[in-house]
C-alpha positions as CSV (number, residue, x, y, z in Angstrom):
1,M,54.8,9.3,25.2
2,V,54.8,13.1,24.6
3,M,57.7,13.7,27.2
4,L,59.7,10.8,26.1
5,G,59.1,12.4,22.4
6,R,60.4,15.9,23.3
7,L,63.3,14.6,24.9
8,G,63.9,12.6,21.8
9,A,63.6,15.7,19.6
10,V,65.8,17.9,21.8
11,W,67.9,14.9,22.4
12,G,68.7,14.4,19.1
13,V,69.2,17.8,17.4
14,L,71.7,18.5,20.6
15,G,73.1,15.7,20.0
16,V,74.1,16.9,16.5
17,S,74.9,19.6,17.5
18,L,77.4,18.6,20.0
19,L,79.0,16.2,17.6
20,M,79.2,19.1,15.1
21,G,80.5,21.6,18.1
22,W,83.1,19.1,19.0
23,A,84.3,18.9,15.4
24,I,84.7,22.6,15.3
25,V,86.5,23.0,19.0
26,R,89.5,19.7,17.9
27,L,90.1,21.9,14.2
28,T,90.5,25.1,15.0
29,P,93.7,24.9,16.5
30,I,94.8,23.2,13.4
31,A,93.3,25.8,11.1
32,M,95.0,28.4,13.3
33,E,98.7,27.0,13.3
34,A,98.2,27.8,9.6
35,W,97.8,31.1,10.2
36,G,101.5,31.4,11.6
37,M,103.1,30.1,9.1
38,P,104.7,32.6,6.3
39,W,102.2,32.1,3.7
40,G,103.6,32.6,0.0
41,W,101.1,33.1,-3.2
42,L,100.4,29.3,-4.0
43,E,99.0,29.4,-0.5
44,W,96.8,32.6,-0.7
45,L,95.9,30.9,-4.4
46,V,94.5,27.9,-2.7
47,A,93.2,29.2,0.4
48,V,90.7,31.5,-0.8
49,P,88.7,29.7,-2.9
50,W,88.6,26.5,-0.8
51,L,86.9,28.5,1.9
52,I,84.4,29.8,-0.6
53,F,83.9,26.2,-1.9
54,M,83.6,25.1,1.3
55,L,80.9,27.6,2.5
56,V,79.5,27.5,-0.3
57,G,79.5,23.9,-1.1
58,E,79.5,22.6,2.5
59,G,77.8,24.8,4.3
60,Y,74.6,26.3,2.2
61,R,74.3,23.2,-0.1
62,G,75.3,20.5,2.3
63,F,74.3,22.0,5.7
64,Q,71.7,24.4,4.8
65,K,70.2,23.1,2.5
66,G,70.2,19.0,2.8
67,F,71.7,17.8,6.3
68,A,70.2,20.5,8.4
69,P,66.8,20.7,7.6
70,R,66.5,16.7,7.5
71,V,67.6,16.4,11.3
72,A,65.2,18.7,12.2
73,A,62.0,17.0,10.2
74,R,63.8,13.7,11.3
75,A,63.8,15.2,15.6
76,R,60.4,16.6,15.0
77,Y,59.2,12.9,13.0
78,L,60.7,11.6,16.2
79,R,59.0,13.5,18.7
80,E,55.2,12.9,17.1
81,H,56.7,9.3,17.1
82,P,58.3,8.4,19.8
83,R,60.2,4.8,20.5
84,P,62.3,4.2,23.5
85,V,65.4,3.1,21.5
86,H,64.8,5.7,19.2
87,V,65.1,8.6,21.7
88,L,68.4,7.0,22.9
89,L,69.7,6.8,19.7
90,A,68.1,10.1,18.7
91,P,71.4,11.9,17.1
92,V,72.1,9.1,15.4
93,F,68.6,8.6,14.1
94,C,68.3,12.3,13.2
95,M,71.4,11.7,10.9
96,G,69.8,8.8,9.3
97,F,71.3,6.1,10.1
98,I,68.6,3.7,12.0
99,H,64.8,3.8,11.0
100,A,65.1,5.6,7.8
101,T,64.8,4.7,4.2
102,R,66.8,2.4,2.7
103,K,68.1,5.5,0.1
104,R,68.6,7.5,3.3
105,R,70.8,5.2,5.3
106,I,73.1,3.7,2.2
107,V,73.6,7.6,1.9
108,S,74.0,8.3,5.1
109,I,77.0,5.8,5.7
110,A,78.3,6.6,2.0
111,V,78.7,10.0,3.0
112,T,80.1,9.4,6.9
113,S,82.6,7.2,5.0
114,G,83.7,9.5,2.5
115,I,84.1,11.3,5.5
116,V,86.4,9.4,7.8
117,L,88.7,9.0,4.9
118,L,88.9,12.4,4.0
119,I,90.0,12.9,7.7
120,L,92.7,10.1,7.4
121,G,94.3,11.6,4.2
122,V,94.2,15.0,5.4
123,R,96.0,14.6,9.0
124,L,99.2,13.6,6.7
125,L,99.1,16.5,5.1
126,P,101.9,19.3,6.2
127,Q,101.4,22.7,7.9
128,P,99.9,25.2,6.2
129,W,97.9,23.0,4.2
130,R,96.6,21.0,6.9
131,G,95.2,24.1,8.6
132,I,94.1,25.4,4.9
133,V,92.5,22.4,4.9
134,D,91.1,22.3,8.5
135,L,89.9,26.4,7.7
136,G,87.5,25.7,5.1
137,V,86.1,22.6,6.7
138,V,85.6,24.9,9.7
139,A,84.0,27.4,8.0
140,G,81.4,24.9,6.6
141,L,80.7,22.9,9.7
142,S,80.5,26.5,11.8
143,W,77.7,27.4,8.7
144,G,76.5,23.8,9.1
145,L,76.0,24.3,13.2
146,L,74.0,27.4,13.2
147,A,71.9,25.8,10.3
148,I,70.7,22.9,12.2
149,V,70.3,24.6,15.0
150,G,68.4,27.1,13.1
151,F,66.2,24.5,11.7
152,G,65.7,22.4,14.6
153,L,64.2,25.4,16.6
154,R,61.7,26.0,13.8
155,A,60.7,22.1,13.2
156,L,59.8,21.8,16.6
157,L,58.3,25.1,17.5
158,S,56.2,25.8,14.6
159,E,52.5,24.5,13.3
160,R,54.4,23.2,10.0
161,F,57.4,22.0,8.7
162,D,57.7,20.9,5.3
163,H,60.9,18.7,5.2
164,P,60.4,14.9,4.7
165,A,62.2,13.1,7.4
166,E,62.6,9.8,4.6
167,T,61.5,7.3,7.5
168,P,60.1,4.2,5.7
169,E,56.5,5.1,6.5
170,E,56.6,8.0,4.2
171,P,56.0,7.9,0.8
């Protein structure tokens, strides 16, 4: 069971990281396309604050302070309490969709639903606006990917990791 737990923990962090990396790879060309277009003062007036907002709001506050430590804590929990179905679905487990507190499942589903709706809406924007939005998203996701890898390594390699896994067993 020790090996199953280790495999699940690594698969959880790796799977979430791959999902983030896939989004970065898919959005980067769209963001870069915007740079090939002429920008006026309005595009710059929107792009700079948007980029800062996404780095701080999504990258730092969303990923570094919330999502990444939770993914890592859930990976560590999975390492210590492996169940075959949880190991198989480790990325989904680490994102809080299964074997999580009711509140965590609701928040995970709500955030994911909101992201899907935003993606559908942003696809309707013409360039350079879509690229400007995606530039901020790529920046935030890149910060998030680094945070997930960093917290994942710390959670799986250190003696202690003081972040809640938000599982039903926790008080």
